All heavy atoms as a GROMACS GRO file, in nm:
protein
  568
    1MET      N    1   0.948  -0.670  -0.477
    1MET     CA    2   0.991  -0.536  -0.508
    1MET      C    3   1.008  -0.451  -0.382
    1MET      O    4   1.041  -0.335  -0.392
    1MET     CB    5   0.893  -0.469  -0.604
    1MET     CG    6   0.882  -0.535  -0.740
    1MET     SD    7   1.034  -0.531  -0.837
    1MET     CE    8   1.056  -0.358  -0.862
    2GLY      N    9   0.983  -0.508  -0.266
    2GLY     CA   10   0.996  -0.433  -0.142
    2GLY      C   11   1.133  -0.449  -0.078
    2GLY      O   12   1.146  -0.447   0.043
    3SER      N   13   1.236  -0.463  -0.159
    3SER     CA   14   1.370  -0.486  -0.105
    3SER      C   15   1.442  -0.354  -0.077
    3SER      O   16   1.404  -0.247  -0.126
    3SER     CB   17   1.452  -0.568  -0.204
    3SER     OG   18   1.477  -0.494  -0.322
    4ALA      N   19   1.547  -0.364  -0.001
    4ALA     CA   20   1.628  -0.246   0.032
    4ALA      C   21   1.691  -0.187  -0.093
    4ALA      O   22   1.706  -0.064  -0.104
    4ALA     CB   23   1.736  -0.284   0.133
    5GLU      N   24   1.725  -0.271  -0.189
    5GLU     CA   25   1.785  -0.222  -0.313
    5GLU      C   26   1.687  -0.135  -0.392
    5GLU      O   27   1.725  -0.032  -0.447
    5GLU     CB   28   1.832  -0.340  -0.400
    5GLU     CG   29   1.947  -0.419  -0.341
    5GLU     CD   30   1.903  -0.526  -0.240
    5GLU    OE1   31   1.782  -0.544  -0.219
    5GLU    OE2   32   1.991  -0.590  -0.181
    6VAL      N   33   1.561  -0.176  -0.395
    6VAL     CA   34   1.459  -0.097  -0.465
    6VAL      C   35   1.437   0.035  -0.392
    6VAL      O   36   1.429   0.141  -0.454
    6VAL     CB   37   1.328  -0.177  -0.479
    6VAL    CG1   38   1.215  -0.088  -0.530
    6VAL    CG2   39   1.347  -0.297  -0.570
    7ALA      N   40   1.431   0.029  -0.260
    7ALA     CA   41   1.412   0.151  -0.181
    7ALA      C   42   1.527   0.249  -0.206
    7ALA      O   43   1.504   0.370  -0.222
    7ALA     CB   44   1.402   0.117  -0.033
    8LYS      N   45   1.647   0.199  -0.210
    8LYS     CA   46   1.763   0.286  -0.233
    8LYS      C   47   1.758   0.347  -0.374
    8LYS      O   48   1.788   0.465  -0.391
    8LYS     CB   49   1.893   0.208  -0.215
    8LYS     CG   50   2.016   0.293  -0.229
    8LYS     CD   51   2.143   0.216  -0.201
    8LYS     CE   52   2.263   0.308  -0.218
    8LYS     NZ   53   2.388   0.239  -0.194
    9ALA      N   54   1.719   0.268  -0.472
    9ALA     CA   55   1.712   0.319  -0.610
    9ALA      C   56   1.604   0.426  -0.624
    9ALA      O   57   1.620   0.520  -0.702
    9ALA     CB   58   1.685   0.204  -0.706
   10LEU      N   59   1.495   0.413  -0.549
   10LEU     CA   60   1.384   0.509  -0.559
   10LEU      C   61   1.398   0.628  -0.464
   10LEU      O   62   1.324   0.726  -0.478
   10LEU     CB   63   1.252   0.437  -0.531
   10LEU     CG   64   1.212   0.331  -0.634
   10LEU    CD1   65   1.086   0.258  -0.587
   10LEU    CD2   66   1.192   0.393  -0.770
   11ALA      N   67   1.491   0.623  -0.371
   11ALA     CA   68   1.506   0.727  -0.268
   11ALA      C   69   1.517   0.869  -0.325
   11ALA      O   70   1.459   0.961  -0.268
   11ALA     CB   71   1.625   0.696  -0.179
   12PRO      N   72   1.587   0.892  -0.435
   12PRO     CA   73   1.596   1.030  -0.485
   12PRO      C   74   1.464   1.085  -0.539
   12PRO      O   75   1.451   1.204  -0.562
   12PRO     CB   76   1.698   1.021  -0.600
   12PRO     CG   77   1.772   0.894  -0.580
   12PRO     CD   78   1.677   0.802  -0.510
   13TYR      N   79   1.365   0.998  -0.558
   13TYR     CA   80   1.242   1.039  -0.625
   13TYR      C   81   1.122   1.052  -0.532
   13TYR      O   82   1.013   1.088  -0.577
   13TYR     CB   83   1.208   0.941  -0.738
   13TYR     CG   84   1.324   0.924  -0.833
   13TYR    CD1   85   1.402   0.809  -0.828
   13TYR    CD2   86   1.356   1.024  -0.923
   13TYR    CE1   87   1.510   0.794  -0.914
   13TYR    CE2   88   1.465   1.010  -1.008
   13TYR     CZ   89   1.541   0.895  -1.003
   13TYR     OH   90   1.648   0.881  -1.087
   14GLY      N   91   1.137   1.021  -0.406
   14GLY     CA   92   1.023   1.032  -0.315
   14GLY      C   93   1.066   1.024  -0.171
   14GLY      O   94   1.178   0.983  -0.139
   15ASP      N   95   0.976   1.065  -0.083
   15ASP     CA   96   1.003   1.062   0.060
   15ASP      C   97   0.942   0.939   0.128
   15ASP      O   98   0.976   0.909   0.241
   15ASP     CB   99   0.948   1.188   0.127
   15ASP     CG  100   1.019   1.314   0.079
   15ASP    OD1  101   1.140   1.306   0.053
   15ASP    OD2  102   0.952   1.418   0.068
   16TYR      N  103   0.849   0.872   0.060
   16TYR     CA  104   0.780   0.757   0.117
   16TYR      C  105   0.782   0.642   0.018
   16TYR      O  106   0.788   0.662  -0.103
   16TYR     CB  107   0.634   0.790   0.148
   16TYR     CG  108   0.617   0.894   0.257
   16TYR    CD1  109   0.610   1.029   0.226
   16TYR    CD2  110   0.609   0.856   0.390
   16TYR    CE1  111   0.595   1.125   0.325
   16TYR    CE2  112   0.594   0.950   0.490
   16TYR     CZ  113   0.587   1.084   0.457
   16TYR     OH  114   0.573   1.177   0.556
   17LEU      N  115   0.774   0.521   0.072
   17LEU     CA  116   0.767   0.399  -0.009
   17LEU      C  117   0.666   0.307   0.056
   17LEU      O  118   0.673   0.283   0.178
   17LEU     CB  119   0.905   0.331  -0.016
   17LEU     CG  120   0.911   0.195  -0.084
   17LEU    CD1  121   0.887   0.211  -0.235
   17LEU    CD2  122   1.045   0.130  -0.059
   18VAL      N  123   0.571   0.258  -0.020
   18VAL     CA  124   0.478   0.156   0.028
   18VAL      C  125   0.530   0.024  -0.027
   18VAL      O  126   0.545   0.010  -0.149
   18VAL     CB  127   0.334   0.182  -0.021
   18VAL    CG1  128   0.243   0.068   0.021
   18VAL    CG2  129   0.282   0.313   0.034
   19ALA      N  130   0.561  -0.069   0.062
   19ALA     CA  131   0.620  -0.194   0.019
   19ALA      C  132   0.574  -0.309   0.108
   19ALA      O  133   0.533  -0.287   0.222
   19ALA     CB  134   0.773  -0.183   0.023
   20SER      N  135   0.583  -0.429   0.054
   20SER     CA  136   0.545  -0.548   0.127
   20SER      C  137   0.664  -0.639   0.147
   20SER      O  138   0.741  -0.664   0.054
   20SER     CB  139   0.436  -0.624   0.049
   20SER     OG  140   0.404  -0.744   0.116
   21GLU      N  141   0.678  -0.688   0.269
   21GLU     CA  142   0.784  -0.785   0.298
   21GLU      C  143   0.748  -0.922   0.241
   21GLU      O  144   0.834  -0.998   0.201
   21GLU     CB  145   0.802  -0.794   0.450
   21GLU     CG  146   0.912  -0.887   0.493
   21GLU     CD  147   0.926  -0.891   0.645
   21GLU    OE1  148   0.843  -0.834   0.715
   21GLU    OE2  149   1.022  -0.954   0.691
   22GLU      N  150   0.620  -0.951   0.239
   22GLU     CA  151   0.570  -1.079   0.189
   22GLU      C  152   0.532  -1.068   0.041
   22GLU      O  153   0.512  -0.959  -0.011
   22GLU     CB  154   0.445  -1.121   0.267
   22GLU     CG  155   0.467  -1.140   0.415
   22GLU     CD  156   0.550  -1.262   0.448
   22GLU    OE1  157   0.546  -1.361   0.371
   22GLU    OE2  158   0.620  -1.259   0.550
   23VAL      N  159   0.520  -1.183  -0.023
   23VAL     CA  160   0.464  -1.187  -0.157
   23VAL      C  161   0.315  -1.155  -0.145
   23VAL      O  162   0.247  -1.207  -0.057
   23VAL     CB  163   0.484  -1.326  -0.220
   23VAL    CG1  164   0.416  -1.335  -0.355
   23VAL    CG2  165   0.633  -1.357  -0.232
   24GLU      N  166   0.267  -1.069  -0.229
   24GLU     CA  167   0.126  -1.030  -0.222
   24GLU      C  168   0.038  -1.140  -0.280
   24GLU      O  169   0.080  -1.209  -0.374
   24GLU     CB  170   0.105  -0.899  -0.297
   24GLU     CG  171   0.180  -0.785  -0.233
   24GLU     CD  172   0.180  -0.660  -0.316
   24GLU    OE1  173   0.118  -0.659  -0.423
   24GLU    OE2  174   0.243  -0.563  -0.273
   25PRO      N  175  -0.083  -1.156  -0.227
   25PRO     CA  176  -0.174  -1.259  -0.279
   25PRO      C  177  -0.204  -1.236  -0.428
   25PRO      O  178  -0.200  -1.124  -0.478
   25PRO     CB  179  -0.302  -1.240  -0.195
   25PRO     CG  180  -0.255  -1.174  -0.070
   25PRO     CD  181  -0.140  -1.087  -0.110
   26GLY      N  182  -0.238  -1.343  -0.496
   26GLY     CA  183  -0.260  -1.340  -0.640
   26GLY      C  184  -0.382  -1.262  -0.683
   26GLY      O  185  -0.400  -1.237  -0.802
   27ASP      N  186  -0.468  -1.223  -0.589
   27ASP     CA  187  -0.587  -1.146  -0.625
   27ASP      C  188  -0.553  -1.004  -0.665
   27ASP      O  189  -0.638  -0.931  -0.714
   27ASP     CB  190  -0.687  -1.143  -0.508
   27ASP     CG  191  -0.743  -1.280  -0.476
   27ASP    OD1  192  -0.726  -1.373  -0.558
   27ASP    OD2  193  -0.804  -1.294  -0.370
   28GLY      N  194  -0.431  -0.962  -0.640
   28GLY     CA  195  -0.389  -0.827  -0.679
   28GLY      C  196  -0.436  -0.720  -0.582
   28GLY      O  197  -0.465  -0.749  -0.467
   29TRP      N  198  -0.442  -0.598  -0.630
   29TRP     CA  199  -0.477  -0.483  -0.547
   29TRP      C  200  -0.614  -0.431  -0.585
   29TRP      O  201  -0.654  -0.436  -0.701
   29TRP     CB  202  -0.377  -0.371  -0.571
   29TRP     CG  203  -0.249  -0.384  -0.499
   29TRP    CD1  204  -0.166  -0.493  -0.500
   29TRP    CD2  205  -0.186  -0.286  -0.419
   29TRP    NE1  206  -0.056  -0.468  -0.425
   29TRP    CE2  207  -0.066  -0.340  -0.373
   29TRP    CE3  208  -0.219  -0.158  -0.382
   29TRP    CZ2  209   0.021  -0.271  -0.292
   29TRP    CZ3  210  -0.132  -0.089  -0.301
   29TRP    CH2  211  -0.013  -0.145  -0.256
   30SER      N  212  -0.682  -0.378  -0.487
   30SER     CA  213  -0.802  -0.299  -0.511
   30SER      C  214  -0.756  -0.154  -0.513
   30SER      O  215  -0.694  -0.107  -0.418
   30SER     CB  216  -0.903  -0.318  -0.398
   30SER     OG  217  -1.002  -0.220  -0.404
   31TYR      N  218  -0.785  -0.084  -0.621
   31TYR     CA  219  -0.736   0.053  -0.634
   31TYR      C  220  -0.835   0.156  -0.584
   31TYR      O  221  -0.828   0.273  -0.621
   31TYR     CB  222  -0.696   0.079  -0.779
   31TYR     CG  223  -0.571   0.002  -0.815
   31TYR    CD1  224  -0.579  -0.123  -0.876
   31TYR    CD2  225  -0.446   0.050  -0.781
   31TYR    CE1  226  -0.464  -0.195  -0.905
   31TYR    CE2  227  -0.331  -0.020  -0.811
   31TYR     CZ  228  -0.340  -0.144  -0.873
   31TYR     OH  229  -0.227  -0.215  -0.901
   32GLU      N  230  -0.924   0.115  -0.493
   32GLU     CA  231  -1.019   0.209  -0.433
   32GLU      C  232  -0.948   0.320  -0.356
   32GLU      O  233  -1.004   0.429  -0.338
   32GLU     CB  234  -1.115   0.135  -0.340
   32GLU     CG  235  -1.213   0.046  -0.411
   32GLU     CD  236  -1.305  -0.025  -0.314
   32GLU    OE1  237  -1.322   0.024  -0.201
   32GLU    OE2  238  -1.359  -0.129  -0.352
   33PHE      N  239  -0.828   0.296  -0.310
   33PHE     CA  240  -0.755   0.398  -0.234
   33PHE      C  241  -0.732   0.523  -0.317
   33PHE      O  242  -0.714   0.632  -0.263
   33PHE     CB  243  -0.622   0.344  -0.181
   33PHE     CG  244  -0.519   0.315  -0.287
   33PHE    CD1  245  -0.437   0.415  -0.336
   33PHE    CD2  246  -0.506   0.187  -0.339
   33PHE    CE1  247  -0.342   0.388  -0.433
   33PHE    CE2  248  -0.412   0.159  -0.435
   33PHE     CZ  249  -0.330   0.260  -0.484
   34LEU      N  250  -0.736   0.511  -0.448
   34LEU     CA  251  -0.716   0.628  -0.533
   34LEU      C  252  -0.827   0.730  -0.515
   34LEU      O  253  -0.805   0.850  -0.535
   34LEU     CB  254  -0.705   0.586  -0.680
   34LEU     CG  255  -0.580   0.506  -0.714
   34LEU    CD1  256  -0.587   0.457  -0.858
   34LEU    CD2  257  -0.455   0.588  -0.691
   35SER      N  258  -0.946   0.684  -0.475
   35SER     CA  259  -1.055   0.778  -0.452
   35SER      C  260  -1.026   0.870  -0.334
   35SER      O  261  -1.074   0.982  -0.329
   35SER     CB  262  -1.188   0.705  -0.433
   35SER     OG  263  -1.187   0.629  -0.314
   36ASP      N  264  -0.948   0.822  -0.236
   36ASP     CA  265  -0.908   0.908  -0.123
   36ASP      C  266  -0.828   1.028  -0.174
   36ASP      O  267  -0.843   1.139  -0.125
   36ASP     CB  268  -0.824   0.831  -0.022
   36ASP     CG  269  -0.906   0.736   0.063
   36ASP    OD1  270  -1.031   0.739   0.052
   36ASP    OD2  271  -0.846   0.659   0.140
   37PHE      N  272  -0.743   1.004  -0.269
   37PHE     CA  273  -0.662   1.110  -0.326
   37PHE      C  274  -0.750   1.204  -0.409
   37PHE      O  275  -0.743   1.326  -0.397
   37PHE     CB  276  -0.552   1.049  -0.414
   37PHE     CG  277  -0.458   1.149  -0.472
   37PHE    CD1  278  -0.369   1.216  -0.392
   37PHE    CD2  279  -0.458   1.175  -0.607
   37PHE    CE1  280  -0.281   1.309  -0.445
   37PHE    CE2  281  -0.371   1.267  -0.662
   37PHE     CZ  282  -0.282   1.334  -0.581
   38LYS      N  283  -0.836   1.146  -0.490
   38LYS     CA  284  -0.924   1.226  -0.577
   38LYS      C  285  -1.025   1.307  -0.496
   38LYS      O  286  -1.051   1.423  -0.527
   38LYS     CB  287  -0.997   1.132  -0.673
   38LYS     CG  288  -1.091   1.200  -0.766
   38LYS     CD  289  -1.161   1.095  -0.853
   38LYS     CE  290  -1.302   1.140  -0.878
   38LYS     NZ  291  -1.389   1.037  -0.923
   39ASP      N  292  -1.081   1.245  -0.392
   39ASP     CA  293  -1.186   1.310  -0.313
   39ASP      C  294  -1.132   1.403  -0.206
   39ASP      O  295  -1.208   1.464  -0.132
   39ASP     CB  296  -1.276   1.205  -0.247
   39ASP     CG  297  -1.351   1.121  -0.348
   39ASP    OD1  298  -1.366   1.165  -0.463
   39ASP    OD2  299  -1.392   1.010  -0.312
   40GLY      N  300  -1.000   1.415  -0.195
   40GLY     CA  301  -0.940   1.505  -0.098
   40GLY      C  302  -0.938   1.452   0.045
   40GLY      O  303  -0.911   1.526   0.138
   41LYS      N  304  -0.968   1.322   0.064
   41LYS     CA  305  -0.966   1.265   0.199
   41LYS      C  306  -0.824   1.257   0.254
   41LYS      O  307  -0.803   1.263   0.373
   41LYS     CB  308  -1.029   1.126   0.199
   41LYS     CG  309  -1.177   1.125   0.170
   41LYS     CD  310  -1.229   0.984   0.168
   41LYS     CE  311  -1.371   0.979   0.119
   41LYS     NZ  312  -1.418   0.843   0.096
   42ALA      N  313  -0.729   1.240   0.164
   42ALA     CA  314  -0.589   1.234   0.204
   42ALA      C  315  -0.529   1.372   0.178
   42ALA      O  316  -0.509   1.411   0.064
   42ALA     CB  317  -0.516   1.126   0.126
   43SER      N  318  -0.501   1.444   0.286
   43SER     CA  319  -0.453   1.580   0.270
   43SER      C  320  -0.301   1.588   0.254
   43SER      O  321  -0.249   1.692   0.217
   43SER     CB  322  -0.496   1.666   0.388
   43SER     OG  323  -0.441   1.616   0.508
   44ASN      N  324  -0.233   1.478   0.282
   44ASN     CA  325  -0.089   1.477   0.262
   44ASN      C  326  -0.042   1.336   0.225
   44ASN      O  327  -0.121   1.241   0.227
   44ASN     CB  328  -0.015   1.529   0.387
   44ASN     CG  329  -0.044   1.447   0.510
   44ASN    OD1  330  -0.042   1.324   0.507
   44ASN    ND2  331  -0.072   1.513   0.621
   45THR      N  332   0.083   1.323   0.193
   45THR     CA  333   0.137   1.197   0.145
   45THR      C  334   0.128   1.087   0.250
   45THR      O  335   0.097   0.972   0.219
   45THR     CB  336   0.283   1.215   0.101
   45THR    OG1  337   0.289   1.323   0.008
   45THR    CG2  338   0.337   1.090   0.037
   46GLU      N  339   0.154   1.121   0.375
   46GLU     CA  340   0.148   1.021   0.481
   46GLU      C  341   0.007   0.965   0.497
   46GLU      O  342  -0.011   0.844   0.511
   46GLU     CB  343   0.196   1.081   0.612
   46GLU     CG  344   0.212   0.979   0.723
   46GLU     CD  345   0.270   1.038   0.849
   46GLU    OE1  346   0.335   1.146   0.842
   46GLU    OE2  347   0.252   0.977   0.955
   47GLU      N  348  -0.094   1.052   0.492
   47GLU     CA  349  -0.232   1.006   0.501
   47GLU      C  350  -0.270   0.918   0.382
   47GLU      O  351  -0.340   0.819   0.396
   47GLU     CB  352  -0.328   1.123   0.510
   47GLU     CG  353  -0.329   1.191   0.645
   47GLU     CD  354  -0.430   1.304   0.652
   47GLU    OE1  355  -0.520   1.310   0.566
   47GLU    OE2  356  -0.418   1.385   0.745
   48LEU      N  357  -0.223   0.955   0.264
   48LEU     CA  358  -0.249   0.874   0.145
   48LEU      C  359  -0.185   0.736   0.161
   48LEU      O  360  -0.248   0.634   0.132
   48LEU     CB  361  -0.197   0.942   0.019
   48LEU     CG  362  -0.217   0.865  -0.111
   48LEU    CD1  363  -0.366   0.841  -0.139
   48LEU    CD2  364  -0.154   0.939  -0.227
   49GLY      N  365  -0.060   0.731   0.210
   49GLY     CA  366   0.007   0.603   0.231
   49GLY      C  367  -0.067   0.517   0.331
   49GLY      O  368  -0.083   0.396   0.311
   50LYS      N  369  -0.113   0.576   0.440
   50LYS     CA  370  -0.190   0.501   0.538
   50LYS      C  371  -0.321   0.451   0.478
   50LYS      O  372  -0.365   0.340   0.506
   50LYS     CB  373  -0.216   0.586   0.662
   50LYS     CG  374  -0.092   0.609   0.745
   50LYS     CD  375  -0.120   0.700   0.864
   50LYS     CE  376   0.004   0.725   0.946
   50LYS     NZ  377  -0.023   0.813   1.060
   51GLY      N  378  -0.384   0.534   0.393
   51GLY     CA  379  -0.506   0.493   0.325
   51GLY      C  380  -0.483   0.375   0.233
   51GLY      O  381  -0.566   0.284   0.224
   52ILE      N  382  -0.371   0.374   0.163
   52ILE     CA  383  -0.336   0.262   0.076
   52ILE      C  384  -0.329   0.134   0.158
   52ILE      O  385  -0.387   0.031   0.122
   52ILE     CB  386  -0.201   0.288   0.005
   52ILE    CG1  387  -0.217   0.400  -0.097
   52ILE    CG2  388  -0.150   0.161  -0.062
   52ILE    CD1  389  -0.085   0.448  -0.155
   53ILE      N  390  -0.261   0.140   0.271
   53ILE     CA  391  -0.246   0.022   0.357
   53ILE      C  392  -0.380  -0.022   0.414
   53ILE      O  393  -0.413  -0.141   0.411
   53ILE     CB  394  -0.143   0.050   0.468
   53ILE    CG1  395  -0.004   0.069   0.406
   53ILE    CG2  396  -0.143  -0.063   0.571
   53ILE    CD1  397   0.099   0.124   0.499
   54ASP      N  398  -0.460   0.072   0.461
   54ASP     CA  399  -0.592   0.038   0.517
   54ASP      C  400  -0.680  -0.029   0.412
   54ASP      O  401  -0.746  -0.129   0.441
   54ASP     CB  402  -0.661   0.162   0.572
   54ASP     CG  403  -0.595   0.217   0.697
   54ASP    OD1  404  -0.514   0.144   0.759
   54ASP    OD2  405  -0.624   0.333   0.733
   55HIS      N  406  -0.683   0.025   0.290
   55HIS     CA  407  -0.764  -0.035   0.184
   55HIS      C  408  -0.713  -0.174   0.147
   55HIS      O  409  -0.792  -0.265   0.122
   55HIS     CB  410  -0.764   0.054   0.059
   55HIS     CG  411  -0.858   0.170   0.068
   55HIS    ND1  412  -0.994   0.157   0.064
   55HIS    CD2  413  -0.834   0.302   0.082
   55HIS    CE1  414  -1.050   0.276   0.074
   55HIS    NE2  415  -0.954   0.367   0.087
   56TYR      N  416  -0.583  -0.189   0.142
   56TYR     CA  417  -0.522  -0.318   0.108
   56TYR      C  418  -0.562  -0.425   0.209
   56TYR      O  419  -0.607  -0.534   0.172
   56TYR     CB  420  -0.370  -0.301   0.104
   56TYR     CG  421  -0.290  -0.426   0.078
   56TYR    CD1  422  -0.276  -0.474  -0.051
   56TYR    CD2  423  -0.225  -0.494   0.181
   56TYR    CE1  424  -0.200  -0.587  -0.077
   56TYR    CE2  425  -0.150  -0.606   0.156
   56TYR     CZ  426  -0.136  -0.653   0.027
   56TYR     OH  427  -0.061  -0.765   0.003
   57ILE      N  428  -0.550  -0.393   0.338
   57ILE     CA  429  -0.584  -0.489   0.443
   57ILE      C  430  -0.733  -0.519   0.443
   57ILE      O  431  -0.774  -0.635   0.448
   57ILE     CB  432  -0.537  -0.438   0.581
   57ILE    CG1  433  -0.386  -0.419   0.586
   57ILE    CG2  434  -0.585  -0.532   0.692
   57ILE    CD1  435  -0.303  -0.542   0.564
   58SER      N  436  -0.817  -0.416   0.433
   58SER     CA  437  -0.961  -0.439   0.437
   58SER      C  438  -1.009  -0.516   0.313
   58SER      O  439  -1.102  -0.595   0.321
   58SER     CB  440  -1.038  -0.308   0.454
   58SER     OG  441  -1.027  -0.228   0.341
   59TYR      N  442  -0.944  -0.493   0.199
   59TYR     CA  443  -0.979  -0.566   0.077
   59TYR      C  444  -0.965  -0.716   0.099
   59TYR      O  445  -1.054  -0.794   0.062
   59TYR     CB  446  -0.889  -0.519  -0.037
   59TYR     CG  447  -0.904  -0.594  -0.167
   59TYR    CD1  448  -1.021  -0.583  -0.242
   59TYR    CD2  449  -0.802  -0.674  -0.215
   59TYR    CE1  450  -1.035  -0.651  -0.363
   59TYR    CE2  451  -0.815  -0.742  -0.335
   59TYR     CZ  452  -0.931  -0.730  -0.409
   59TYR     OH  453  -0.944  -0.796  -0.528
   60TYR      N  454  -0.857  -0.758   0.161
   60TYR     CA  455  -0.837  -0.901   0.185
   60TYR      C  456  -0.915  -0.951   0.306
   60TYR      O  457  -0.958  -1.066   0.308
   60TYR     CB  458  -0.688  -0.933   0.196
   60TYR     CG  459  -0.625  -0.936   0.059
   60TYR    CD1  460  -0.548  -0.831   0.013
   60TYR    CD2  461  -0.649  -1.042  -0.027
   60TYR    CE1  462  -0.494  -0.832  -0.114
   60TYR    CE2  463  -0.597  -1.044  -0.155
   60TYR     CZ  464  -0.519  -0.938  -0.198
   60TYR     OH  465  -0.468  -0.942  -0.325
   61ASP      N  466  -0.938  -0.868   0.404
   61ASP     CA  467  -1.024  -0.907   0.518
   61ASP      C  468  -1.165  -0.936   0.469
   61ASP      O  469  -1.230  -1.032   0.514
   61ASP     CB  470  -1.028  -0.799   0.625
   61ASP     CG  471  -0.903  -0.796   0.710
   61ASP    OD1  472  -0.823  -0.891   0.703
   61ASP    OD2  473  -0.887  -0.697   0.785
   62ASP      N  474  -1.215  -0.855   0.375
   62ASP     CA  475  -1.350  -0.873   0.322
   62ASP      C  476  -1.365  -1.002   0.242
   62ASP      O  477  -1.475  -1.053   0.225
   62ASP     CB  478  -1.390  -0.755   0.233
   62ASP     CG  479  -1.410  -0.626   0.312
   62ASP    OD1  480  -1.418  -0.634   0.437
   62ASP    OD2  481  -1.415  -0.519   0.249
   63LYS      N  482  -1.256  -1.055   0.193
   63LYS     CA  483  -1.261  -1.181   0.117
   63LYS      C  484  -1.282  -1.302   0.209
   63LYS      O  485  -1.316  -1.409   0.161
   63LYS     CB  486  -1.134  -1.198   0.034
   63LYS     CG  487  -1.126  -1.101  -0.082
   63LYS     CD  488  -1.006  -1.132  -0.167
   63LYS     CE  489  -1.011  -1.052  -0.294
   63LYS     NZ  490  -1.106  -1.102  -0.392
   64GLY      N  491  -1.257  -1.284   0.339
   64GLY     CA  492  -1.282  -1.390   0.435
   64GLY      C  493  -1.182  -1.505   0.429
   64GLY      O  494  -1.206  -1.610   0.484
   65ARG      N  495  -1.071  -1.482   0.367
   65ARG     CA  496  -0.967  -1.585   0.362
   65ARG      C  497  -0.855  -1.547   0.458
   65ARG      O  498  -0.837  -1.432   0.493
   65ARG     CB  499  -0.911  -1.598   0.220
   65ARG     CG  500  -1.016  -1.640   0.121
   65ARG     CD  501  -0.953  -1.659  -0.015
   65ARG     NE  502  -1.056  -1.669  -0.116
   65ARG     CZ  503  -1.043  -1.626  -0.240
   65ARG    NH1  504  -0.931  -1.571  -0.279
   65ARG    NH2  505  -1.140  -1.638  -0.326
   66ASP      N  506  -0.777  -1.647   0.496
   66ASP     CA  507  -0.667  -1.624   0.588
   66ASP      C  508  -0.538  -1.601   0.509
   66ASP      O  509  -0.473  -1.696   0.466
   66ASP     CB  510  -0.653  -1.743   0.683
   66ASP     CG  511  -0.551  -1.717   0.791
   66ASP    OD1  512  -0.522  -1.600   0.820
   66ASP    OD2  513  -0.500  -1.816   0.847
   67TYR      N  514  -0.506  -1.475   0.484
   67TYR     CA  515  -0.385  -1.439   0.410
   67TYR      C  516  -0.280  -1.388   0.508
   67TYR      O  517  -0.311  -1.324   0.606
   67TYR     CB  518  -0.413  -1.326   0.311
   67TYR     CG  519  -0.500  -1.362   0.194
   67TYR    CD1  520  -0.634  -1.323   0.190
   67TYR    CD2  521  -0.448  -1.433   0.087
   67TYR    CE1  522  -0.713  -1.354   0.080
   67TYR    CE2  523  -0.528  -1.464  -0.021
   67TYR     CZ  524  -0.660  -1.425  -0.025
   67TYR     OH  525  -0.737  -1.456  -0.132
   68ASP      N  526  -0.153  -1.417   0.475
   68ASP     CA  527  -0.041  -1.354   0.545
   68ASP      C  528  -0.012  -1.225   0.471
   68ASP      O  529   0.037  -1.227   0.359
   68ASP     CB  530   0.081  -1.444   0.546
   68ASP     CG  531   0.065  -1.565   0.635
   68ASP    OD1  532  -0.008  -1.554   0.735
   68ASP    OD2  533   0.124  -1.670   0.605
   69LEU      N  534  -0.045  -1.113   0.532
   69LEU     CA  535  -0.029  -0.984   0.465
   69LEU      C  536   0.073  -0.898   0.538
   69LEU      O  537   0.081  -0.901   0.660
   69LEU     CB  538  -0.162  -0.908   0.464
   69LEU     CG  539  -0.279  -0.975   0.394
   69LEU    CD1  540  -0.405  -0.894   0.417
   69LEU    CD2  541  -0.252  -0.990   0.246
   70SER      N  542   0.147  -0.824   0.461
   70SER     CA  543   0.231  -0.720   0.519
   70SER      C  544   0.239  -0.607   0.417
   70SER      O  545   0.252  -0.630   0.298
   70SER     CB  546   0.371  -0.773   0.552
   70SER     OG  547   0.445  -0.795   0.436
   71LEU      N  548   0.225  -0.487   0.466
   71LEU     CA  549   0.240  -0.369   0.382
   71LEU      C  550   0.280  -0.257   0.476
   71LEU      O  551   0.222  -0.240   0.582
   71LEU     CB  552   0.109  -0.335   0.311
   71LEU     CG  553   0.118  -0.246   0.188
   71LEU    CD1  554   0.205  -0.308   0.079
   71LEU    CD2  555  -0.018  -0.217   0.132
   72ALA      N  556   0.383  -0.185   0.437
   72ALA     CA  557   0.436  -0.080   0.525
   72ALA      C  558   0.459   0.048   0.447
   72ALA      O  559   0.480   0.046   0.327
   72ALA     CB  560   0.567  -0.128   0.588
   73LEU      N  561   0.458   0.158   0.518
   73LEU     CA  562   0.485   0.289   0.462
   73LEU      C  563   0.618   0.336   0.515
   73LEU      O  564   0.642   0.341   0.631
   73LEU     CB  565   0.376   0.389   0.501
   73LEU     CG  566   0.396   0.533   0.457
   73LEU    CD1  567   0.391   0.544   0.305
   73LEU    CD2  568   0.291   0.622   0.520
   0.00000   0.00000   0.00000
């Protein structure tokens, strides 16, 4: 879903897109990043996007497996 076509279709609805060039691992996402939004740690959209990426990477780093990860804002 991180293709240019999806980005173009969503462009009228937002200023940022979080997308992965690679297929994401089957373990899915940890939605802990939502607490940054709820707790006010992310004061703007860019900070929230960076928080999503940081949580995503640390979630898989904590699993101790060697995953090929990519996620961009």
